[in-house]
N, C-alpha and C positions, 0 to 999 in steps of 0.2 A: 147245155141243158142245166138248169139249176136243181141240183139234187136235193136241196133243202125243201123243195116242193113235192118231191116224189118219194122221199124216204125219211126214216126216223132212226134214232139210235136205240139200241136195245141192250139191256144188261140182265142176265139171269144168274142169280146167286143161289146155289143149293148146298147148304152145309149139312154135315151129319157127324155123329159121334163115331169115332174110329174103333172104339172098343179095345184100345191099346193104351199103354202108358209106360213111362220109364220107371225103373226101380233102382235107386241109388245103392241099395244094399247089395244087390247082385253085382253091380259094377265094382263095389269095394271088395267083395269076395273074390272076384276074378283077378283084381289087381294084387291082392295079397297072395293068392294061390300061384300066380304066374310072375310075381315080382315086377309088375309093369305099372304104368300110370293110367288113371281112370279116363283121362281125356283122349286116350288112344282106342277107346272101345265105345260101343253103343249097344244098349240092350233095351228092348221094348217088350213088355209083357202083354200077352193076349188075355183080355179080361173076360170075354165070352166066346163061345165057339164061333168061328168065323162065319159059318153058314147061317147063323142067326141074323146077320146083317145083309145077307145076299139079296133079299127081296127089296130092301131099301136101296141098295147100291144099283140094282137093276133098274128101278124106277128112276133114279137120278140119271143113270146113263141114257135111258130112253129120252128123257127130257132134254138133256144136253145135246144128244145127237140130233133131235128134231130142231132145236134152236140153231145149231150150226148149219144144218142142211137148208134151213129156210132163210138164213141171213148171210151176210158177207162181212169180212173183217173190216174194222175201222182202223184207227191209228195205233191201237194197242190191243192186246189179247183179251181184255176183259169186256170190251164194248164192241158190238157188231151192228151192221146196218140192216134194217128191216124195210123192204119196199112197202110203201103205204098201201098199195093194192092188196097186200097179203095180211094186213093188220088184223082184220076181223076174224079170219080163219085161224090165224096164228094165235090170237088171244083165246079163242074158244078151245083150241087144242091144248094150249098151255094150262088152262084151267082144269082140263081133264087129267093132264099129267100131274098137276099139283095134287089133285084129289087122290090119284093112285099113290103118290109119294106119302101123303099124310095118312092115308089108310094103312100103309105098310108100317109107318112109324107108330101109329096107335096100337097095332097088333104086336109090334116089338115091345112096346112099353108094358102091355098087358102081361107078357111072359117074362118080364125083366127079373122078377123075384126068383122064378124057377131057374133062369139062366145063371143068376148069382149063386144059387144053391149048388148047381152043377159045377160052377167054377171053383167054389170052395173045396169041393171034393177033388177036382182034377189038379188044381194048383197046390193043394195041400199047404205046406209051409210057406209058400210064396203068396198065399192069399192075404190081402189086406183090405178090410172094409173101407178104409179111407180112399182107396183107389176108385171107388164106385160113386158116381154122382147120385144124388137123391132123384126120385122120379120127376119132381118138378124141374130140377136142374137138367136132367136128361132130356126132357121135352124141349128145353130151350136150346139144346145143342143141335137140334134139327131145324132147318129153315129152308123155305122155298119162296124166293121173291123174284118177280119179273117187273122190270122197270123200263119204260120207254120215255124218250124225251127228244125234242127237236134237234136237228143238225144245226150247229151254230151258223149264223149269217151275220154280216155286218149290221144289218138293220135291227138285230136283236140287242145291240149294245146300247145300254142306257147309262153307263157309268160316266160321270163328268170328268173328262180328260182334256188335256191340251191338244192342239191340232197335231203337233209332232207325234205325241203318243198315240193318237187315233190313227194316224197314217201307219205307224209301226205295227199296230195291232191288225189293221186292215191287211197289210202286206203279209203278216204272219198267218192270218186266217185264210187268205186266198191260197197261200202256199200249202197250208195243211189240207185244205179241201182238194187241191189238185193232187197232192200225194195220196189222199184217201181214195180218190177216183182211180188212180193207178193201181192201188192195192185191191180195190174191188174188181177191177177188170182182170187183174192177174189171177184172182181167186176163181173167176168164171172160167178163164182159160185153163187153169189147173184142173177144174172139174171135167172140162171137155177132154183134156189130155188123158185123164185117168180112165174114163169109160171107153174112149176110142183105142187107147193102147191095150186095154184088157181084151177088146174085141180082136184087134190085130194079132195079138199073141195067141189067142185061142184058135184063130183060123189057121195058124201056121203049124199047129201041133199035128204030129203024124196020127195020133189017136184023138179024134174029136170028142173029148169029154169036157163038157162045160155046162153051166147052169143056164136056164132060160133067161135069168136076170141079166145076162151079159148083153142081151138085146133090150130088155125092159129098162135097164138103167139108162141107156142112151135115150130111149123114148121119153122117160121121165124127165131127163134133163132138157130135152127139146121143149117140153111144156113149161119148165121152170125158168129157162133162160130169159124169156121176154120180161118176166117180173124182176129178175135179178139185175137185168141190164138197165139200171135206173139212170145211167148217163147217156142212154140211147147210142151206145157204141155201135157204129155201122158194121164193123168187122164181126162183132159178136152176133148181130142180127143176121148177117150173111152165113155165119157158121151154124146158127140154129137151123137155117134152111138146108144147109149141106148135111147136117146130121139127120134131119128128117128124110132127105133123099137117100142117105146111106142105109137107113133101116126100113125104107119102104118095101114092103113085100117080103122081108126077111122072116123066116120061120125057123126056130131052133132045130126042130126035127129034120127039116129039109137040109139045113146046113150040116147036120151030123151025117146025113146019108149021101150028100153030094159034094165030092172033093173039088169039082170045078167051081161050084158056087162059093165054096170056102176060099178058094184061091182068088176069085174075083173080089170077094168081100175084103180079104186081107189087103189086096192091092188098093182098093178104094180107101180103106182105113189108113194105110200107110201114106197115101197122098194127102189126106187131111192132116196127119201128124206132121208131114213135111211143111205144110202151109203154116202150121202153128209154131214153128221153131222160133221165130222172132218174138212172139208174144210170151212164150214160156220163159225165154231167156232173159227177159227184162228184169 
């Protein structure tokens, strides 16, 4: 199956001002006091109270979590594979998450002067006006960008090269695509292993205390796997069917009350984990 027709590459870049900076004066003071060298120490000064940035960090975390959940790894950590069938819903949700992020940034910038005034009091002699960016510069420190582009295919190459160079690039591209497919499949197997292992572990506990999401997470993955399986991996298709069968009729409350059902469920989950050994180990 040609994944260039079923998926695209996605990059999400979300930058933010950390609210911290180095202070060489403090390092020098420590070096003099303890008679040591400055390159053996590190000091970062907190410029505004940390909780002032919590809302921005939370919005960033939600966006990155959504991006990772809806995509699969490509050949490096900064680029991921987005199934084409998920693009419209993905783009709409990312726009909402970007709005949340930018609203949090605007509110932070509005209160920036008050935060600086508070920092002047709390830092006292360590306060330095030059540590703080202007409001315009501060806004530029925050960025939320989502980019999508096609997965490379040999037909996309338009650079004029000799035959030998073209063959070399073709071989390299084909190898990279094959490796990418292996990485994507492994990511899917990892997701399956995580939710099934969590279920098996919970069912074996003497005291059945667990969240309803332990079943819900598996059912969500059952719905997600067909889209993530952009290479039409037959084993993953079969596994999705097994997961659906595993959770059919399962109710968290019944599991908490019925030790025999927990035992049967644990056995079924362990059997699935056993089947997955070869895929996870690759």
